[in-house]
VOTOR-748841 format. One record per residue (C-alpha): residue in one letter; residue number from 1; x, y, z. Coordinates in nm, 4 decimals, padded with zeros to 6 digits. Example, Ala and Ser with C-alpha at 12.3 -4.5 7.8 and 13.67 -1.06 7.14 Angstrom:
2
 resn resi        x        y        z
    a    1  01.2300 -00.4500  00.7800
    s    2  01.3670 -00.1060  00.7140
% end
This chain:
190
 resn resi        x        y        z
    m    1  05.2183  21.4323 -14.2721
    t    2  05.2386  21.0573 -14.2278
    n    3  05.2951  20.8475 -13.9189
    d    4  05.6536  20.7909 -14.0342
    e    5  05.7494  21.1580 -14.0176
    p    6  05.9152  21.2669 -13.6941
    i    7  05.7183  21.5085 -13.4805
    q    8  05.8832  21.8478 -13.4594
    y    9  05.9181  22.0027 -13.1153
    k   10  05.9958  22.3610 -13.0347
    v   11  06.3390  22.4208 -12.8910
    l   12  06.2670  22.6892 -12.6349
    t   13  06.5037  22.9805 -12.5788
    l   14  06.5590  23.0754 -12.2152
    y   15  06.7458  23.3830 -12.0891
    l   16  06.9115  23.4041 -11.7458
    a   17  06.8660  23.7614 -11.6206
    g   18  07.0011  23.9001 -11.2972
    a   19  07.2702  24.1136 -11.1414
    i   20  07.6313  24.0882 -11.2575
    r   21  07.8565  24.2391 -10.9904
    d   22  08.2351  24.2104 -10.9864
    s   23  08.2572  24.1267 -10.6164
    h   24  07.9688  23.8783 -10.5975
    p   25  08.0591  23.5361 -10.7389
    e   26  07.7010  23.4182 -10.6697
    d   27  07.5934  23.6263 -10.9719
    i   28  07.7928  23.3874 -11.1905
    e   29  07.7420  23.0728 -10.9826
    w   30  07.3606  23.0673 -10.9961
    r   31  07.3697  23.0769 -11.3751
    e   32  07.6178  22.7903 -11.3905
    e   33  07.4029  22.5946 -11.1428
    f   34  07.0945  22.6551 -11.3574
    i   35  07.2673  22.5551 -11.6822
    l   36  07.3932  22.2301 -11.5270
    g   37  07.0583  22.1657 -11.3598
    v   38  06.8605  22.1710 -11.6855
    s   39  07.1244  22.0124 -11.9085
    g   40  06.9782  21.7595 -12.1469
    l   41  06.6493  21.9448 -12.1903
    p   42  06.5598  22.0691 -12.5390
    i   43  06.6348  22.4338 -12.4640
    r   44  06.8731  22.6976 -12.5864
    i   45  07.0095  22.9046 -12.2990
    l   46  07.1144  23.2637 -12.3473
    n   47  07.3448  23.3816 -12.0712
    p   48  07.4671  23.7435 -12.0525
    l   49  07.7947  23.6071 -11.9141
    a   50  07.8597  23.3739 -12.2086
    g   51  08.2017  23.4473 -12.3555
    k   52  08.2849  23.7070 -12.0887
    m   53  08.6100  23.7280 -11.8964
    h   54  08.6791  23.9377 -11.5874
    d   55  09.0284  24.0520 -11.4936
    p   56  09.0232  24.1155 -11.1179
    a   57  09.3589  24.2983 -11.1334
    t   58  09.2360  24.5631 -11.3795
    k   59  08.8651  24.5195 -11.2938
    s   60  08.7954  24.5119 -11.6670
    w   61  08.5579  24.2833 -11.8548
    s   62  08.5926  24.1534 -12.2078
    v   63  08.3640  23.9500 -12.4305
    s   64  08.5236  23.7027 -12.6686
    g   65  08.8334  23.9251 -12.6772
    v   66  08.6488  24.2583 -12.7207
    p   67  08.6218  24.5127 -12.4369
    s   68  08.2800  24.5037 -12.2740
    t   69  08.1285  24.8489 -12.3121
    a   70  07.7931  24.9893 -12.2053
    k   71  07.6786  24.9846 -12.5689
    f   72  07.7868  24.6223 -12.6110
    i   73  07.6068  24.5112 -12.2938
    v   74  07.2825  24.6936 -12.3706
    h   75  07.2616  24.5805 -12.7344
    h   76  07.3452  24.2173 -12.6607
    d   77  07.1237  24.1859 -12.3541
    r   78  06.8321  24.3513 -12.5367
    w   79  06.8767  24.1054 -12.8248
    c   80  06.8754  23.8144 -12.5777
    v   81  06.5528  23.9361 -12.4131
    d   82  06.3840  23.9760 -12.7526
    q   83  06.4878  23.6244 -12.8646
    s   84  06.3585  23.4487 -12.5554
    d   85  06.0492  23.2347 -12.5048
    i   86  06.1165  23.2179 -12.1310
    l   87  06.3138  23.4473 -11.9035
    v   88  06.4357  23.3576 -11.5565
    f   89  06.4903  23.6714 -11.3493
    n   90  06.7034  23.6336 -11.0379
    f   91  06.6077  23.9279 -10.8158
    r   92  06.7941  23.8005 -10.5094
    a   93  07.0359  24.0966 -10.5291
    l   94  06.7442  24.3261 -10.4421
    s   95  06.7419  24.1805 -10.0906
    q   96  07.1082  24.2872 -10.0654
    q   97  07.0029  24.6466 -10.1428
    y   98  07.1528  24.6318 -10.4941
    p   99  06.9323  24.8353 -10.7317
    n  100  06.9384  24.5805 -11.0192
    i  101  06.8770  24.8568 -11.2745
    g  102  06.9784  24.6525 -11.5805
    t  103  06.7749  24.3542 -11.4672
    l  104  06.4703  24.5726 -11.4033
    v  105  06.4998  24.7284 -11.7507
    e  106  06.5195  24.3784 -11.8999
    f  107  06.2153  24.2784 -11.6936
    g  108  06.0194  24.5734 -11.8289
    r  109  06.1176  24.4930 -12.1864
    a  110  06.0315  24.1248 -12.1386
    t  111  05.6769  24.2088 -12.0277
    g  112  05.6089  24.3370 -12.3782
    t  113  05.7441  24.0358 -12.5657
    g  114  05.4827  23.7765 -12.4690
    a  115  05.7506  23.5539 -12.3170
    l  116  05.6962  23.3611 -11.9953
    i  117  05.8647  23.5188 -11.6955
    y  118  05.9800  23.3199 -11.3942
    s  119  06.1301  23.5149 -11.1039
    i  120  06.3501  23.4192 -10.8120
    v  121  06.3052  23.6382 -10.5030
    d  122  06.4272  23.5823 -10.1476
    p  123  06.1281  23.4778 -09.9358
    d  124  06.2079  23.7414 -09.6726
    y  125  06.2287  24.0263 -09.9232
    t  126  05.9204  24.2453 -09.9108
    g  127  06.0192  24.4933 -10.1809
    h  128  05.7373  24.7271 -10.0930
    e  129  05.6866  24.9926 -09.8266
    n  130  05.3276  24.8875 -09.7647
    p  131  05.3323  24.5144 -09.6838
    a  132  04.9671  24.5423 -09.5784
    m  133  04.8853  24.5836 -09.9476
    y  134  05.1659  24.3947 -10.1253
    r  135  05.4431  24.1562 -10.0313
    l  136  05.6401  24.2317 -10.3467
    h  137  05.6136  24.5119 -10.5928
    p  138  05.2893  24.4624 -10.7918
    f  139  05.4796  24.4497 -11.1237
    i  140  05.6930  24.1552 -11.0093
    e  141  05.3872  23.9765 -10.8719
    e  142  05.1668  24.0382 -11.1760
    f  143  05.4163  23.9844 -11.4582
    s  144  05.5869  23.6749 -11.3156
    a  145  05.4105  23.3503 -11.4046
    v  146  05.5753  23.1922 -11.0988
    i  147  05.7936  23.3356 -10.8210
    f  148  06.0454  23.0934 -10.6693
    p  149  06.2241  23.1295 -10.3329
    d  150  06.5597  23.0125 -10.4673
    v  151  06.7462  22.8811 -10.7705
    p  152  06.7056  22.5068 -10.6892
    a  153  06.3260  22.5443 -10.6741
    c  154  06.3257  22.7151 -11.0148
    i  155  06.5485  22.4431 -11.1622
    k  156  06.3243  22.1691 -11.0230
    f  157  06.0174  22.3314 -11.1813
    c  158  06.1900  22.3871 -11.5158
    k  159  06.3098  22.0259 -11.5292
    r  160  05.9497  21.9164 -11.4877
    h  161  05.7748  22.1760 -11.7003
    l  162  05.9973  22.2696 -11.9962
    l  163  05.9199  21.9389 -12.1696
    a  164  05.5492  22.0244 -12.1511
    l  165  05.6070  22.3748 -12.2871
    s  166  05.8154  22.2443 -12.5766
    g  167  05.5428  21.9923 -12.6659
    m  168  05.7649  21.6928 -12.5940
    d  169  05.5528  21.5712 -12.3008
    s  170  05.1923  21.6876 -12.3029
    r  171  05.0576  21.4186 -12.0704
    f  172  04.9045  21.4598 -11.7278
    a  173  05.1599  21.4441 -11.4506
    p  174  05.2358  21.0824 -11.3509
    g  175  05.0103  20.9513 -11.0770
    t  176  04.7396  21.2151 -11.1158
    v  177  04.5022  20.9990 -11.3193
    k  178  04.4125  20.6500 -11.2010
    k  179  04.3501  20.4892 -11.5369
    w  180  04.2526  20.5993 -11.8841
    t  181  04.1060  20.3515 -12.1273
    f  182  04.0182  20.4173 -12.4882
    p  183  03.8293  20.1895 -12.7239
    d  184  04.0459  20.0475 -12.9998
    d  185  03.8791  20.2020 -13.3028
    g  186  04.1797  20.1336 -13.5178
    p  187  04.4428  20.3760 -13.6395
    l  188  04.3578  20.7473 -13.6333
    v  189  04.5319  20.8082 -13.9651
    k  190  04.5046  20.5638 -14.2524
% end
């Protein structure tokens, strides 16, 4: 490799996991907010709602013109989890007493992939019957690299940190180091 060759960076794949309920537009809106919030970053976003249409009159879903079946959902969502470097799990529906079964299955699968897991959980949600021991369920606490209180906080972090994870910006955070000086020993590669 010479100095003239462009440095290759990893384009990270990120999956947006969370509840998808017909009567809760926030399940769609948070994903759209996230996608817009990180636009311009070198990431590929996998969204389980991509290509989907919902007909409120018939309450049916379709995906790119094909009926959305249980088999379709499971196979496609599993593929998305397996392809991902990073998964963002929105568990806010748990605080609304929604069981989030699909999301929890995806979470379990993701723990075995080696991907980074970031979770979004309402700050008031305890998720455990023994708050003296745990605030959240131990699996969410232990397998999530970071737990955010809301979608904007997760977006803010990702905007700052995804460039570091991709290798595009490996420097210290601005303002954390007063001054670095290096002797000019000439070029590192001749």
